[in-house]
LUMKEGU-293929 format. One record per atom (N, C-alpha, C): x, y negated, z; residue number from 1; residue in one letter; atom name. Coordinates in pm, whole numbers, padded with zeros to 5 digits. Layout:
<rec px="X" py="Y" pz="Z" lumnu="NUM" kolvex="A" doba="CA"/>
...
REM end
This chain:
<rec px="01998" py="-13197" pz="04652" lumnu="1" kolvex="M" doba="N"/>
<rec px="02029" py="-13206" pz="04792" lumnu="1" kolvex="M" doba="CA"/>
<rec px="02130" py="-13319" pz="04820" lumnu="1" kolvex="M" doba="C"/>
<rec px="02226" py="-13335" pz="04724" lumnu="2" kolvex="K" doba="N"/>
<rec px="02324" py="-13441" pz="04741" lumnu="2" kolvex="K" doba="CA"/>
<rec px="02257" py="-13578" pz="04737" lumnu="2" kolvex="K" doba="C"/>
<rec px="02158" py="-13593" pz="04651" lumnu="3" kolvex="V" doba="N"/>
<rec px="02090" py="-13723" pz="04637" lumnu="3" kolvex="V" doba="CA"/>
<rec px="02020" py="-13759" pz="04767" lumnu="3" kolvex="V" doba="C"/>
<rec px="01955" py="-13662" pz="04828" lumnu="4" kolvex="V" doba="N"/>
<rec px="01887" py="-13687" pz="04956" lumnu="4" kolvex="V" doba="CA"/>
<rec px="01989" py="-13723" pz="05063" lumnu="4" kolvex="V" doba="C"/>
<rec px="02100" py="-13653" pz="05067" lumnu="5" kolvex="F" doba="N"/>
<rec px="02204" py="-13682" pz="05165" lumnu="5" kolvex="F" doba="CA"/>
<rec px="02259" py="-13824" pz="05145" lumnu="5" kolvex="F" doba="C"/>
<rec px="02288" py="-13862" pz="05020" lumnu="6" kolvex="Y" doba="N"/>
<rec px="02340" py="-13995" pz="04993" lumnu="6" kolvex="Y" doba="CA"/>
<rec px="02237" py="-14103" pz="05025" lumnu="6" kolvex="Y" doba="C"/>
<rec px="02111" py="-14077" pz="04996" lumnu="7" kolvex="A" doba="N"/>
<rec px="02006" py="-14175" pz="05027" lumnu="7" kolvex="A" doba="CA"/>
<rec px="01993" py="-14194" pz="05178" lumnu="7" kolvex="A" doba="C"/>
<rec px="01991" py="-14085" pz="05253" lumnu="8" kolvex="L" doba="N"/>
<rec px="01981" py="-14095" pz="05399" lumnu="8" kolvex="L" doba="CA"/>
<rec px="02104" py="-14163" pz="05459" lumnu="8" kolvex="L" doba="C"/>
<rec px="02220" py="-14129" pz="05408" lumnu="9" kolvex="T" doba="N"/>
<rec px="02343" py="-14193" pz="05456" lumnu="9" kolvex="T" doba="CA"/>
<rec px="02341" py="-14343" pz="05428" lumnu="9" kolvex="T" doba="C"/>
<rec px="02294" py="-14382" pz="05311" lumnu="10" kolvex="S" doba="N"/>
<rec px="02286" py="-14523" pz="05275" lumnu="10" kolvex="S" doba="CA"/>
<rec px="02188" py="-14598" pz="05365" lumnu="10" kolvex="S" doba="C"/>
<rec px="02075" py="-14537" pz="05393" lumnu="11" kolvex="I" doba="N"/>
<rec px="01975" py="-14600" pz="05480" lumnu="11" kolvex="I" doba="CA"/>
<rec px="02030" py="-14618" pz="05621" lumnu="11" kolvex="I" doba="C"/>
<rec px="02094" py="-14514" pz="05674" lumnu="12" kolvex="V" doba="N"/>
<rec px="02150" py="-14523" pz="05809" lumnu="12" kolvex="V" doba="CA"/>
<rec px="02261" py="-14629" pz="05813" lumnu="12" kolvex="V" doba="C"/>
<rec px="02346" py="-14633" pz="05712" lumnu="13" kolvex="L" doba="N"/>
<rec px="02452" py="-14733" pz="05707" lumnu="13" kolvex="L" doba="CA"/>
<rec px="02395" py="-14874" pz="05698" lumnu="13" kolvex="L" doba="C"/>
<rec px="02292" py="-14892" pz="05616" lumnu="14" kolvex="F" doba="N"/>
<rec px="02229" py="-15023" pz="05605" lumnu="14" kolvex="F" doba="CA"/>
<rec px="02169" py="-15067" pz="05739" lumnu="14" kolvex="F" doba="C"/>
<rec px="02099" py="-14976" pz="05806" lumnu="15" kolvex="L" doba="N"/>
<rec px="02041" py="-15010" pz="05936" lumnu="15" kolvex="L" doba="CA"/>
<rec px="02148" py="-15042" pz="06040" lumnu="15" kolvex="L" doba="C"/>
<rec px="02259" py="-14970" pz="06037" lumnu="16" kolvex="F" doba="N"/>
<rec px="02368" py="-14997" pz="06128" lumnu="16" kolvex="F" doba="CA"/>
<rec px="02426" py="-15136" pz="06104" lumnu="16" kolvex="F" doba="C"/>
<rec px="02450" py="-15170" pz="05978" lumnu="17" kolvex="V" doba="N"/>
<rec px="02506" py="-15302" pz="05944" lumnu="17" kolvex="V" doba="CA"/>
<rec px="02407" py="-15412" pz="05979" lumnu="17" kolvex="V" doba="C"/>
<rec px="02279" py="-15391" pz="05949" lumnu="18" kolvex="F" doba="N"/>
<rec px="02178" py="-15492" pz="05977" lumnu="18" kolvex="F" doba="CA"/>
<rec px="02167" py="-15519" pz="06127" lumnu="18" kolvex="F" doba="C"/>
<rec px="02162" py="-15413" pz="06207" lumnu="19" kolvex="T" doba="N"/>
<rec px="02151" py="-15434" pz="06352" lumnu="19" kolvex="T" doba="CA"/>
<rec px="02279" py="-15495" pz="06408" lumnu="19" kolvex="T" doba="C"/>
<rec px="02394" py="-15460" pz="06352" lumnu="20" kolvex="F" doba="N"/>
<rec px="02520" py="-15519" pz="06395" lumnu="20" kolvex="F" doba="CA"/>
<rec px="02521" py="-15670" pz="06369" lumnu="20" kolvex="F" doba="C"/>
<rec px="02476" py="-15709" pz="06251" lumnu="21" kolvex="M" doba="N"/>
<rec px="02473" py="-15852" pz="06218" lumnu="21" kolvex="M" doba="CA"/>
<rec px="02370" py="-15926" pz="06303" lumnu="21" kolvex="M" doba="C"/>
<rec px="02259" py="-15861" pz="06333" lumnu="22" kolvex="A" doba="N"/>
<rec px="02156" py="-15926" pz="06413" lumnu="22" kolvex="A" doba="CA"/>
<rec px="02203" py="-15946" pz="06557" lumnu="22" kolvex="A" doba="C"/>
<rec px="02284" py="-15856" pz="06608" lumnu="23" kolvex="Q" doba="N"/>
<rec px="02329" py="-15866" pz="06747" lumnu="23" kolvex="Q" doba="CA"/>
<rec px="02455" py="-15951" pz="06763" lumnu="23" kolvex="Q" doba="C"/>
<rec px="02518" py="-15992" pz="06654" lumnu="24" kolvex="N" doba="N"/>
<rec px="02642" py="-16071" pz="06662" lumnu="24" kolvex="N" doba="CA"/>
<rec px="02631" py="-16199" pz="06579" lumnu="24" kolvex="N" doba="C"/>
<rec px="02541" py="-16290" pz="06616" lumnu="25" kolvex="P" doba="N"/>
<rec px="02527" py="-16413" pz="06538" lumnu="25" kolvex="P" doba="CA"/>
<rec px="02624" py="-16523" pz="06581" lumnu="25" kolvex="P" doba="C"/>
<rec px="02716" py="-16493" pz="06673" lumnu="26" kolvex="H" doba="N"/>
<rec px="02805" py="-16594" pz="06728" lumnu="26" kolvex="H" doba="CA"/>
<rec px="02899" py="-16650" pz="06622" lumnu="26" kolvex="H" doba="C"/>
<rec px="02922" py="-16781" pz="06628" lumnu="27" kolvex="D" doba="N"/>
<rec px="03015" py="-16844" pz="06536" lumnu="27" kolvex="D" doba="CA"/>
<rec px="03156" py="-16838" pz="06593" lumnu="27" kolvex="D" doba="C"/>
<rec px="03250" py="-16822" pz="06504" lumnu="28" kolvex="I" doba="N"/>
<rec px="03391" py="-16821" pz="06544" lumnu="28" kolvex="I" doba="CA"/>
<rec px="03468" py="-16915" pz="06452" lumnu="28" kolvex="I" doba="C"/>
<rec px="03589" py="-16947" pz="06491" lumnu="29" kolvex="Q" doba="N"/>
<rec px="03679" py="-17027" pz="06409" lumnu="29" kolvex="Q" doba="CA"/>
<rec px="03799" py="-16942" pz="06373" lumnu="29" kolvex="Q" doba="C"/>
<rec px="03831" py="-16939" pz="06245" lumnu="30" kolvex="V" doba="N"/>
<rec px="03950" py="-16870" pz="06198" lumnu="30" kolvex="V" doba="CA"/>
<rec px="04045" py="-16977" pz="06146" lumnu="30" kolvex="V" doba="C"/>
<rec px="04165" py="-16984" pz="06201" lumnu="31" kolvex="H" doba="N"/>
<rec px="04264" py="-17084" pz="06162" lumnu="31" kolvex="H" doba="CA"/>
<rec px="04361" py="-17021" pz="06063" lumnu="31" kolvex="H" doba="C"/>
<rec px="04370" py="-17084" pz="05944" lumnu="32" kolvex="Y" doba="N"/>
<rec px="04462" py="-17041" pz="05840" lumnu="32" kolvex="Y" doba="CA"/>
<rec px="04588" py="-17126" pz="05847" lumnu="32" kolvex="Y" doba="C"/>
<rec px="04674" py="-17105" pz="05750" lumnu="33" kolvex="Y" doba="N"/>
<rec px="04795" py="-17187" pz="05739" lumnu="33" kolvex="Y" doba="CA"/>
<rec px="04759" py="-17327" pz="05691" lumnu="33" kolvex="Y" doba="C"/>
<rec px="04845" py="-17419" pz="05713" lumnu="34" kolvex="F" doba="N"/>
<rec px="04832" py="-17558" pz="05668" lumnu="34" kolvex="F" doba="CA"/>
<rec px="04708" py="-17626" pz="05724" lumnu="34" kolvex="F" doba="C"/>
<rec px="04663" py="-17587" pz="05841" lumnu="35" kolvex="G" doba="N"/>
<rec px="04553" py="-17654" pz="05907" lumnu="35" kolvex="G" doba="CA"/>
<rec px="04414" py="-17621" pz="05855" lumnu="35" kolvex="G" doba="C"/>
<rec px="04402" py="-17521" pz="05769" lumnu="36" kolvex="M" doba="N"/>
<rec px="04269" py="-17482" pz="05718" lumnu="36" kolvex="M" doba="CA"/>
<rec px="04195" py="-17403" pz="05825" lumnu="36" kolvex="M" doba="C"/>
<rec px="04065" py="-17432" pz="05840" lumnu="37" kolvex="V" doba="N"/>
<rec px="03983" py="-17366" pz="05942" lumnu="37" kolvex="V" doba="CA"/>
<rec px="03854" py="-17319" pz="05875" lumnu="37" kolvex="V" doba="C"/>
<rec px="03810" py="-17196" pz="05912" lumnu="38" kolvex="W" doba="N"/>
<rec px="03683" py="-17144" pz="05862" lumnu="38" kolvex="W" doba="CA"/>
<rec px="03593" py="-17120" pz="05982" lumnu="38" kolvex="W" doba="C"/>
<rec px="03471" py="-17171" pz="05978" lumnu="39" kolvex="N" doba="N"/>
<rec px="03371" py="-17148" pz="06081" lumnu="39" kolvex="N" doba="CA"/>
<rec px="03262" py="-17058" pz="06025" lumnu="39" kolvex="N" doba="C"/>
<rec px="03230" py="-16952" pz="06097" lumnu="40" kolvex="G" doba="N"/>
<rec px="03125" py="-16862" pz="06050" lumnu="40" kolvex="G" doba="CA"/>
<rec px="03097" py="-16753" pz="06151" lumnu="40" kolvex="G" doba="C"/>
<rec px="02995" py="-16674" pz="06124" lumnu="41" kolvex="P" doba="N"/>
<rec px="02959" py="-16566" pz="06217" lumnu="41" kolvex="P" doba="CA"/>
<rec px="03065" py="-16456" pz="06218" lumnu="41" kolvex="P" doba="C"/>
<rec px="03082" py="-16394" pz="06332" lumnu="42" kolvex="V" doba="N"/>
<rec px="03180" py="-16288" pz="06349" lumnu="42" kolvex="V" doba="CA"/>
<rec px="03143" py="-16166" pz="06262" lumnu="42" kolvex="V" doba="C"/>
<rec px="03016" py="-16140" pz="06242" lumnu="43" kolvex="A" doba="N"/>
<rec px="02974" py="-16025" pz="06162" lumnu="43" kolvex="A" doba="CA"/>
<rec px="03019" py="-16040" pz="06017" lumnu="43" kolvex="A" doba="C"/>
<rec px="03007" py="-16161" pz="05963" lumnu="44" kolvex="I" doba="N"/>
<rec px="03049" py="-16184" pz="05824" lumnu="44" kolvex="I" doba="CA"/>
<rec px="03199" py="-16163" pz="05811" lumnu="44" kolvex="I" doba="C"/>
<rec px="03275" py="-16213" pz="05908" lumnu="45" kolvex="L" doba="N"/>
<rec px="03420" py="-16195" pz="05904" lumnu="45" kolvex="L" doba="CA"/>
<rec px="03458" py="-16047" pz="05908" lumnu="45" kolvex="L" doba="C"/>
<rec px="03393" py="-15972" pz="05995" lumnu="46" kolvex="L" doba="N"/>
<rec px="03424" py="-15829" pz="06004" lumnu="46" kolvex="L" doba="CA"/>
<rec px="03383" py="-15754" pz="05877" lumnu="46" kolvex="L" doba="C"/>
<rec px="03269" py="-15789" pz="05820" lumnu="47" kolvex="L" doba="N"/>
<rec px="03226" py="-15723" pz="05697" lumnu="47" kolvex="L" doba="CA"/>
<rec px="03317" py="-15758" pz="05580" lumnu="47" kolvex="L" doba="C"/>
<rec px="03364" py="-15882" pz="05574" lumnu="48" kolvex="L" doba="N"/>
<rec px="03459" py="-15920" pz="05469" lumnu="48" kolvex="L" doba="CA"/>
<rec px="03591" py="-15845" pz="05486" lumnu="48" kolvex="L" doba="C"/>
<rec px="03635" py="-15831" pz="05609" lumnu="49" kolvex="T" doba="N"/>
<rec px="03758" py="-15757" pz="05636" lumnu="49" kolvex="T" doba="CA"/>
<rec px="03742" py="-15610" pz="05597" lumnu="49" kolvex="T" doba="C"/>
<rec px="03629" py="-15551" pz="05629" lumnu="50" kolvex="L" doba="N"/>
<rec px="03601" py="-15413" pz="05590" lumnu="50" kolvex="L" doba="CA"/>
<rec px="03601" py="-15399" pz="05439" lumnu="50" kolvex="L" doba="C"/>
<rec px="03535" py="-15492" pz="05371" lumnu="51" kolvex="G" doba="N"/>
<rec px="03529" py="-15488" pz="05225" lumnu="51" kolvex="G" doba="CA"/>
<rec px="03667" py="-15500" pz="05161" lumnu="51" kolvex="G" doba="C"/>
<rec px="03749" py="-15589" pz="05215" lumnu="52" kolvex="M" doba="N"/>
<rec px="03885" py="-15604" pz="05162" lumnu="52" kolvex="M" doba="CA"/>
<rec px="03967" py="-15478" pz="05186" lumnu="52" kolvex="M" doba="C"/>
<rec px="03948" py="-15414" pz="05299" lumnu="53" kolvex="G" doba="N"/>
<rec px="04017" py="-15288" pz="05327" lumnu="53" kolvex="G" doba="CA"/>
<rec px="03975" py="-15177" pz="05232" lumnu="53" kolvex="G" doba="C"/>
<rec px="03846" py="-15171" pz="05203" lumnu="54" kolvex="I" doba="N"/>
<rec px="03796" py="-15071" pz="05109" lumnu="54" kolvex="I" doba="CA"/>
<rec px="03853" py="-15096" pz="04970" lumnu="54" kolvex="I" doba="C"/>
<rec px="03852" py="-15222" pz="04926" lumnu="55" kolvex="L" doba="N"/>
<rec px="03908" py="-15255" pz="04794" lumnu="55" kolvex="L" doba="CA"/>
<rec px="04057" py="-15221" pz="04787" lumnu="55" kolvex="L" doba="C"/>
<rec px="04131" py="-15250" pz="04892" lumnu="56" kolvex="F" doba="N"/>
<rec px="04273" py="-15217" pz="04896" lumnu="56" kolvex="F" doba="CA"/>
<rec px="04293" py="-15066" pz="04887" lumnu="56" kolvex="F" doba="C"/>
<rec px="04213" py="-14989" pz="04959" lumnu="57" kolvex="G" doba="N"/>
<rec px="04223" py="-14843" pz="04954" lumnu="57" kolvex="G" doba="CA"/>
<rec px="04190" py="-14787" pz="04817" lumnu="57" kolvex="G" doba="C"/>
<rec px="04087" py="-14841" pz="04754" lumnu="58" kolvex="V" doba="N"/>
<rec px="04050" py="-14796" pz="04619" lumnu="58" kolvex="V" doba="CA"/>
<rec px="04160" py="-14831" pz="04520" lumnu="58" kolvex="V" doba="C"/>
<rec px="04218" py="-14949" pz="04532" lumnu="59" kolvex="F" doba="N"/>
<rec px="04324" py="-14991" pz="04441" lumnu="59" kolvex="F" doba="CA"/>
<rec px="04446" py="-14901" pz="04454" lumnu="59" kolvex="F" doba="C"/>
<rec px="04490" py="-14874" pz="04577" lumnu="60" kolvex="T" doba="N"/>
<rec px="04608" py="-14789" pz="04594" lumnu="60" kolvex="T" doba="CA"/>
<rec px="04579" py="-14645" pz="04551" lumnu="60" kolvex="T" doba="C"/>
<rec px="04459" py="-14598" pz="04575" lumnu="61" kolvex="S" doba="N"/>
<rec px="04422" py="-14463" pz="04530" lumnu="61" kolvex="S" doba="CA"/>
<rec px="04420" py="-14456" pz="04378" lumnu="61" kolvex="S" doba="C"/>
<rec px="04374" py="-14562" pz="04314" lumnu="62" kolvex="S" doba="N"/>
<rec px="04371" py="-14566" pz="04168" lumnu="62" kolvex="S" doba="CA"/>
<rec px="04512" py="-14560" pz="04111" lumnu="62" kolvex="S" doba="C"/>
<rec px="04606" py="-14629" pz="04174" lumnu="63" kolvex="L" doba="N"/>
<rec px="04745" py="-14624" pz="04127" lumnu="63" kolvex="L" doba="CA"/>
<rec px="04802" py="-14484" pz="04140" lumnu="63" kolvex="L" doba="C"/>
<rec px="04772" py="-14417" pz="04250" lumnu="64" kolvex="I" doba="N"/>
<rec px="04821" py="-14280" pz="04269" lumnu="64" kolvex="I" doba="CA"/>
<rec px="04758" py="-14187" pz="04165" lumnu="64" kolvex="I" doba="C"/>
<rec px="04628" py="-14202" pz="04142" lumnu="65" kolvex="L" doba="N"/>
<rec px="04562" py="-14118" pz="04042" lumnu="65" kolvex="L" doba="CA"/>
<rec px="04615" py="-14145" pz="03901" lumnu="65" kolvex="L" doba="C"/>
<rec px="04646" py="-14270" pz="03871" lumnu="66" kolvex="L" doba="N"/>
<rec px="04702" py="-14304" pz="03741" lumnu="66" kolvex="L" doba="CA"/>
<rec px="04838" py="-14238" pz="03722" lumnu="66" kolvex="L" doba="C"/>
<rec px="04923" py="-14242" pz="03824" lumnu="67" kolvex="S" doba="N"/>
<rec px="05054" py="-14179" pz="03812" lumnu="67" kolvex="S" doba="CA"/>
<rec px="05040" py="-14027" pz="03796" lumnu="67" kolvex="S" doba="C"/>
<rec px="04944" py="-13967" pz="03867" lumnu="68" kolvex="L" doba="N"/>
<rec px="04922" py="-13823" pz="03851" lumnu="68" kolvex="L" doba="CA"/>
<rec px="04870" py="-13788" pz="03712" lumnu="68" kolvex="L" doba="C"/>
<rec px="04786" py="-13874" pz="03656" lumnu="69" kolvex="K" doba="N"/>
<rec px="04734" py="-13853" pz="03521" lumnu="69" kolvex="K" doba="CA"/>
<rec px="04847" py="-13860" pz="03419" lumnu="69" kolvex="K" doba="C"/>
<rec px="04937" py="-13957" pz="03435" lumnu="70" kolvex="I" doba="N"/>
<rec px="05051" py="-13968" pz="03344" lumnu="70" kolvex="I" doba="CA"/>
<rec px="05139" py="-13844" pz="03355" lumnu="70" kolvex="I" doba="C"/>
<rec px="05162" py="-13797" pz="03476" lumnu="71" kolvex="R" doba="N"/>
<rec px="05242" py="-13676" pz="03497" lumnu="71" kolvex="R" doba="CA"/>
<rec px="05175" py="-13555" pz="03432" lumnu="71" kolvex="R" doba="C"/>
<rec px="05043" py="-13545" pz="03444" lumnu="72" kolvex="L" doba="N"/>
<rec px="04970" py="-13434" pz="03384" lumnu="72" kolvex="L" doba="CA"/>
<rec px="04981" py="-13435" pz="03233" lumnu="72" kolvex="L" doba="C"/>
<rec px="04971" py="-13552" pz="03171" lumnu="73" kolvex="V" doba="N"/>
<rec px="04981" py="-13563" pz="03026" lumnu="73" kolvex="V" doba="CA"/>
<rec px="05120" py="-13520" pz="02980" lumnu="73" kolvex="V" doba="C"/>
<rec px="05224" py="-13566" pz="03051" lumnu="74" kolvex="R" doba="N"/>
<rec px="05361" py="-13528" pz="03014" lumnu="74" kolvex="R" doba="CA"/>
<rec px="05382" py="-13378" pz="03027" lumnu="74" kolvex="R" doba="C"/>
<rec px="05330" py="-13319" pz="03135" lumnu="75" kolvex="T" doba="N"/>
<rec px="05345" py="-13175" pz="03155" lumnu="75" kolvex="T" doba="CA"/>
<rec px="05270" py="-13097" pz="03048" lumnu="75" kolvex="T" doba="C"/>
<rec px="05150" py="-13143" pz="03011" lumnu="76" kolvex="A" doba="N"/>
<rec px="05074" py="-13075" pz="02907" lumnu="76" kolvex="A" doba="CA"/>
<rec px="05147" py="-13083" pz="02774" lumnu="76" kolvex="A" doba="C"/>
<rec px="05210" py="-13196" pz="02746" lumnu="77" kolvex="R" doba="N"/>
<rec px="05286" py="-13212" pz="02622" lumnu="77" kolvex="R" doba="CA"/>
<rec px="05405" py="-13115" pz="02619" lumnu="77" kolvex="R" doba="C"/>
<rec px="05475" py="-13102" pz="02732" lumnu="78" kolvex="K" doba="N"/>
<rec px="05587" py="-13008" pz="02741" lumnu="78" kolvex="K" doba="CA"/>
<rec px="05539" py="-12864" pz="02724" lumnu="78" kolvex="K" doba="C"/>
<rec px="05423" py="-12832" pz="02783" lumnu="79" kolvex="L" doba="N"/>
<rec px="05368" py="-12697" pz="02773" lumnu="79" kolvex="L" doba="CA"/>
<rec px="05334" py="-12663" pz="02628" lumnu="79" kolvex="L" doba="C"/>
<rec px="05273" py="-12758" pz="02557" lumnu="80" kolvex="R" doba="N"/>
<rec px="05241" py="-12734" pz="02416" lumnu="80" kolvex="R" doba="CA"/>
<rec px="05367" py="-12712" pz="02333" lumnu="80" kolvex="R" doba="C"/>
<rec px="05473" py="-12789" pz="02363" lumnu="81" kolvex="A" doba="N"/>
<rec px="05599" py="-12772" pz="02290" lumnu="81" kolvex="A" doba="CA"/>
<rec px="05658" py="-12635" pz="02319" lumnu="81" kolvex="A" doba="C"/>
<rec px="05656" py="-12592" pz="02444" lumnu="82" kolvex="L" doba="N"/>
<rec px="05708" py="-12459" pz="02478" lumnu="82" kolvex="L" doba="CA"/>
<rec px="05627" py="-12348" pz="02414" lumnu="82" kolvex="L" doba="C"/>
<rec px="05494" py="-12365" pz="02410" lumnu="83" kolvex="Q" doba="N"/>
<rec px="05410" py="-12263" pz="02348" lumnu="83" kolvex="Q" doba="CA"/>
<rec px="05437" py="-12254" pz="02198" lumnu="83" kolvex="Q" doba="C"/>
<rec px="05455" py="-12367" pz="02133" lumnu="84" kolvex="S" doba="N"/>
<rec px="05482" py="-12362" pz="01988" lumnu="84" kolvex="S" doba="CA"/>
<rec px="05619" py="-12302" pz="01961" lumnu="84" kolvex="S" doba="C"/>
<rec px="05718" py="-12331" pz="02047" lumnu="85" kolvex="N" doba="N"/>
<rec px="05851" py="-12270" pz="02032" lumnu="85" kolvex="N" doba="CA"/>
<rec px="05844" py="-12120" pz="02054" lumnu="85" kolvex="N" doba="C"/>
<rec px="05768" py="-12076" pz="02153" lumnu="86" kolvex="A" doba="N"/>
<rec px="05754" py="-11933" pz="02179" lumnu="86" kolvex="A" doba="CA"/>
<rec px="05683" py="-11864" pz="02064" lumnu="86" kolvex="A" doba="C"/>
<rec px="05584" py="-11928" pz="02006" lumnu="87" kolvex="L" doba="N"/>
<rec px="05512" py="-11870" pz="01893" lumnu="87" kolvex="L" doba="CA"/>
<rec px="05604" py="-11859" pz="01771" lumnu="87" kolvex="L" doba="C"/>
<rec px="05684" py="-11963" pz="01750" lumnu="88" kolvex="A" doba="N"/>
<rec px="05778" py="-11959" pz="01637" lumnu="88" kolvex="A" doba="CA"/>
<rec px="05882" py="-11850" pz="01657" lumnu="88" kolvex="A" doba="C"/>
<rec px="05930" py="-11834" pz="01779" lumnu="89" kolvex="A" doba="N"/>
<rec px="06029" py="-11728" pz="01808" lumnu="89" kolvex="A" doba="CA"/>
<rec px="05966" py="-11591" pz="01790" lumnu="89" kolvex="A" doba="C"/>
<rec px="05843" py="-11574" pz="01829" lumnu="90" kolvex="Q" doba="N"/>
<rec px="05775" py="-11447" pz="01814" lumnu="90" kolvex="Q" doba="CA"/>
<rec px="05755" py="-11412" pz="01667" lumnu="90" kolvex="Q" doba="C"/>
<rec px="05718" py="-11510" pz="01586" lumnu="91" kolvex="E" doba="N"/>
<rec px="05703" py="-11487" pz="01441" lumnu="91" kolvex="E" doba="CA"/>
<rec px="05836" py="-11451" pz="01377" lumnu="91" kolvex="E" doba="C"/>
<rec px="05942" py="-11517" pz="01423" lumnu="92" kolvex="K" doba="N"/>
<rec px="06074" py="-11487" pz="01370" lumnu="92" kolvex="K" doba="CA"/>
<rec px="06115" py="-11344" pz="01402" lumnu="92" kolvex="K" doba="C"/>
<rec px="06085" py="-11300" pz="01525" lumnu="93" kolvex="L" doba="N"/>
<rec px="06118" py="-11163" pz="01565" lumnu="93" kolvex="L" doba="CA"/>
<rec px="06038" py="-11061" pz="01486" lumnu="93" kolvex="L" doba="C"/>
<rec px="05910" py="-11089" pz="01462" lumnu="94" kolvex="T" doba="N"/>
<rec px="05828" py="-10994" pz="01386" lumnu="94" kolvex="T" doba="CA"/>
<rec px="05875" py="-10986" pz="01242" lumnu="94" kolvex="T" doba="C"/>
<rec px="05924" py="-11096" pz="01184" lumnu="95" kolvex="R" doba="N"/>
<rec px="05977" py="-11093" pz="01046" lumnu="95" kolvex="R" doba="CA"/>
<rec px="06108" py="-11015" pz="01041" lumnu="95" kolvex="R" doba="C"/>
<rec px="06189" py="-11031" pz="01144" lumnu="96" kolvex="M" doba="N"/>
<rec px="06317" py="-10960" pz="01145" lumnu="96" kolvex="M" doba="CA"/>
<rec px="06297" py="-10811" pz="01166" lumnu="96" kolvex="M" doba="C"/>
<rec px="06194" py="-10774" pz="01241" lumnu="97" kolvex="G" doba="N"/>
<rec px="06166" py="-10634" pz="01270" lumnu="97" kolvex="G" doba="CA"/>
<rec px="06102" py="-10560" pz="01153" lumnu="97" kolvex="G" doba="C"/>
<rec px="06040" py="-10632" pz="01061" lumnu="98" kolvex="S" doba="N"/>
<rec px="05971" py="-10561" pz="00952" lumnu="98" kolvex="S" doba="CA"/>
<rec px="06055" py="-10545" pz="00830" lumnu="98" kolvex="S" doba="C"/>
REM end
């Protein structure tokens, strides 16, 4: 069911982008620093901006996930150390009791 949903979503998104580009063929000028100028269709500029925004979002999300993964590894290491200490203390108590 997920595959069908993703396929339909992809088709609708492709049709939306295609019709958007077809209806916006106008050329624009983008002025950069130091007198650099880019001439091109407005649709390409908007799609490039969208793509850069998506890449920025993925990059920042990846950094957050990486920090959470490091935190998880450290916590798991501490948990294993506590479990081994508890097991050693339990064995010590059972030896003292017998």
